[in-house]
N, C-alpha and C positions, 0 to 999 in steps of 0.2 A: 768691721766698722765701715759704714757706708760714707764715703767722702762727700756725698751730696749734702749731708746734714751738718757738716762743720760750719757752714755759713748759710743756713737755711733761711734766716730772717732776711738777709740781703738778696736772697734768691727768690723771695716771694714775688708774685706778679705786682706790678706797680699800682694796680687798683687797690691793693691792700696796704700800701704804705701810709695812707691817711686814716686808717682805722685805728682807734685807740688800742694800746697794747692789752688793756684789760678786757678787750672783746675778741682778741685772737685766741686760738687754741695753742697752748704752750705746754710742752712736756716737762714734768717735774720729777725730782728724785726725793723720795721719802727717806729720812735718816741717811742723808747722802754720804756721810763719812764713816758709816759702820763697816766699810770694807777693811778698815785698818784698826779694829778694836784690839786692845792689849789684854789677852786672856789672864795675864798675871796682875793686872791693875786692881786697885780697890773697887768695891761697889760704889755707885754714886750715893750721895748723901740721902736722897729721897727714899732709898730702899728701907723696908721695915726692919726693926730690930730682930724680929723672928727670922727673917730671911738671912740677915747678917750672921746670926748664930748658926743657922743651918749651913751656910757657906763656909764658916770657919771650921765646923766639925767635919764636914764632908766635902772639903775643897776639891779633891780629885774627882768626885762624882758630879758636883754642881757645876764646875767651870766648863766642861765640854757642853753641857746642856745650855748654859748661859750663852756661850759663844755661838752655837748653831741656831739659837732662837733670837739672839740680838743682832745677828748679822743680816742686814737687809740689802746690801749692795756688794758687788764683787769687782767693780771697776773703779779706777782712780778718778779723782776730780777732773783731771785733764781729759781722761778718756770719756767721761760722762759729758763734758762740754763738747767734745768732738763728735759724740754720738747725737747731739742735738738737745740735750737737757739745758733748760734755761731758768728753771726754778730749783733752788737748793734749800732743803730743810736742814738747818745747821743748829744743833743743840750744843750749847757751849757751857763749860764749867771750869772751875778752879779745883784742882785736886786737894783733898784734905791733907793737912800737915805738909804741904808743899811750900817751902820758903821762897821759891821763885815766883815771878809774876806770869809765868807761862800759863796759857789757857789751852784746854783740850776739848775735843768733841766727846759726847757721851751717848750711850744707849745701854743702860744698865751698868756697864763698865766704861772705862775711858779709852781713848784712842792712843796709838803710838805717836802720831804726828801732832804738832801743835796747830792751833788756829792760825797763828801768824804765818807759818810755813805754807799752809794750805791757801790762804788768801793771797799770798805772794804769787803762788802758782796761777790762781785765777786772774790776777792783774796782768801777769806775763802773757797768758793766753789771750786775754782781751786785746792786748797791744797788737797781737798778730791777726786779730779778727775785729777790725775797728767798726764794723757795722752790726755786730751781734750785741744784744742787750741781755743781761742776766738779772734775776731777782734773787737776792740773798736774804733768806728769812732766818735771822738770828734769834734764838729763843732759849727758854729754860734758865740759863745763867745761874746754875747752882753754885753756891759758895762765893758769889761775886757781890761785893758791896758797892756803894756809890763811888768810892775812890777807884776801885777796879774798873767800873763802868766808864768813868770819865777818861781814865788812862787808855782804855781799849778804844773808845770812840775817837780820841785824838789819833790813835794809831790807824784806825780805819780811814779817817780823813786824809792823813798823810799818804796812805797807801794808794787810795783810789783818786784822790784829788778832784780835778775838774770832771772826772767821769761820773761822779755821784749826781744823780738826778734829784733835785730838791722836791720835797713832798707838795709844795705849792705849785709845781709845774702844771699848767692847765692843759697843754697839748702833749699827750703821751703817744702820739702816733710815731711810727718808725721814722718817717720823713723829718719830723720835728726833732726827735732825739738825735738823729744823725747830724742834723744841722748844728745842734748845740754841743755835740760831742759827748752826750750822756750815754753811758753804757751800763751803769749799775743802779738798780733800785734796791735800796738797803732797808729792809724791814727789821725793826728792832723792838723786841717785846719788853718795853720798859717805859715808865712814865717820864724818864729823863729825855725822851725825844722832844719834849716841849722846848728844851733849850737848844736843840740842834735841828735846824731846818733841813739838813741833808738826810735825816732819818725819817723813815715811814713807819706808821703804826703796824702792829701785828696784823698779818693777813689771815682772814678766816680760813680754817682748814676743816673740811667736812670729813670726820673720822667715824667710821661705823662701829669700830670695836667688835668685829665679828670674825669668826674663823671660816666663813663660807662666802663664796662669791654671791650667792643669793641674798645673804644678809647685807653685804656691802651694797649691792645694787638697789635693794629695797630701801636702804637708808638714804642713798644718794637721790633716788627718785622722789622720796618724801621731801628732801631739801629742795629739789628742783620745783616741786609744786608750791613751795613757799615763796618762790621768786628769787632771782639772783641778787647778790649784793651789788652796790653801785660801782665799787672799785674792784681790785684784784680779789680773787678767792680761789681756793684749791679744792678739787674733788679728789679725795684719797682712795685709791684702789687697794691700798695695803690691808692685808689680813692681820688679825691679832689673835693670838692663842693664850688663853688664861692658863695659869699654872696647873690647874686641874686637868686641862686638856693635854698639856705637855707631859704630865706624870703618867697619864693613861696611854700616851702614844710615844714611847721612848725611842722608837726607830725613826720617827719623823723629824723634820726640821722646818724652819720657816721657808726655806727654799723649796722643799718638796710640797709643802702646803700651797705655796704660791703657784708653782707650776701646775699642780693638779687642778687649781681653780681658774687658770689663765684663759682657757678657751671660752668660758662663760663671760669673763670680764672683757675679753677681746671683742666679742660680739657686741657687748654693750657700748664700748668705746666707739666702734665703727658707726653706731647709730646716733651719736651725739652731734650737736651743731653749735659752733661758736657764734658770737654776735651779741647784740644788745637785747635780744628777746628774753622774756622772763624765765624761760627754761633753758636758755643758752648757757654753755659752760665756758670756762676760761682756762685755768691751769688744771691739768690732770696729772697727778703724781702717783708713782707706784714703786714697788720693790723690784730689785734685780733688773734694772733698766738696761743692763748690758745684754744679757742673753735673751731677754724678751723684747719684742719689737714695739715697745710702747712709743718710742720717739717717732718712728715712721707713721704709726697709726694716728697719733695726735696731730702731727704736722699736716698730714693729708686732710684733716678735717677743715683746714683753712680754705681748701678749694670749694667746699660747700658754701662758704661765705662769699667766695669770689663769684660763684654761679648765681647766688642771690643778688649780689650787687649788679652783675651783668644783666640779669633779668629785669631789675628795676630800671636800669638805663634804657633798655630796649622798650619798656612800657612807656617811659617818658617821651621817647621819640615818637 
């Protein structure tokens, strides 16, 4: 873990402090909480009846496969924060037949740790790093009705309090956020956000649904040609393997697939440019952000923006 990236936002050159956050290059974690999946938990509600039956009949066979293909990260939330991750893809659900109000994270199966435990850790980390800003993208919400939503939203407000940046905030530069004490942009994939000005709408995530780096890059380049969204958006480097691919490649895992394709994706990341241009990128998210140097590569992209700004200043002189 490189200590330089624990506070990389506050360490950016001052010329970048007035650039909107949605124009900076920000490293993100896809399925951020899958490092603590519970192999013994039920399948999530959205899985098909056919897969549920297969899992019930051949549990000892299916579970190792589920675990090694559903696990996308191997570092804790605190470690990811300290490595420089500032965008977290958080998929939230309530377990079936669970009489408690506890919520968990999901990716095919549920996590060991609860949502509340995790977000308390995030709040504690932010207290120690008062100039770092995180984007928490809460989505999916399987098994959660409006009553659960409202209770959870109250919990989020109590937990982060004045650190929550309201969605109507017009100046999203680091300098302005620091001045206001805002450290959390909370994206919430629900229509209920209309009642809560502290919540932001779902952030677009460009997902290629491909098991090759070439497929992912081709998809992202196509999206770039369409022009960037006005606000935050995510370019997902994560690979996806269909069940047919998994069946044909029993010795593989998402980890081996990701590592095998990394050199090609790495080269693509190094070629990107943040900023306001139509082909500029913002958040770049990936899998296994601990062992792979995604954070350092994405953070370094901001120096391209710095050079551009410096060049414009020199021209004006």
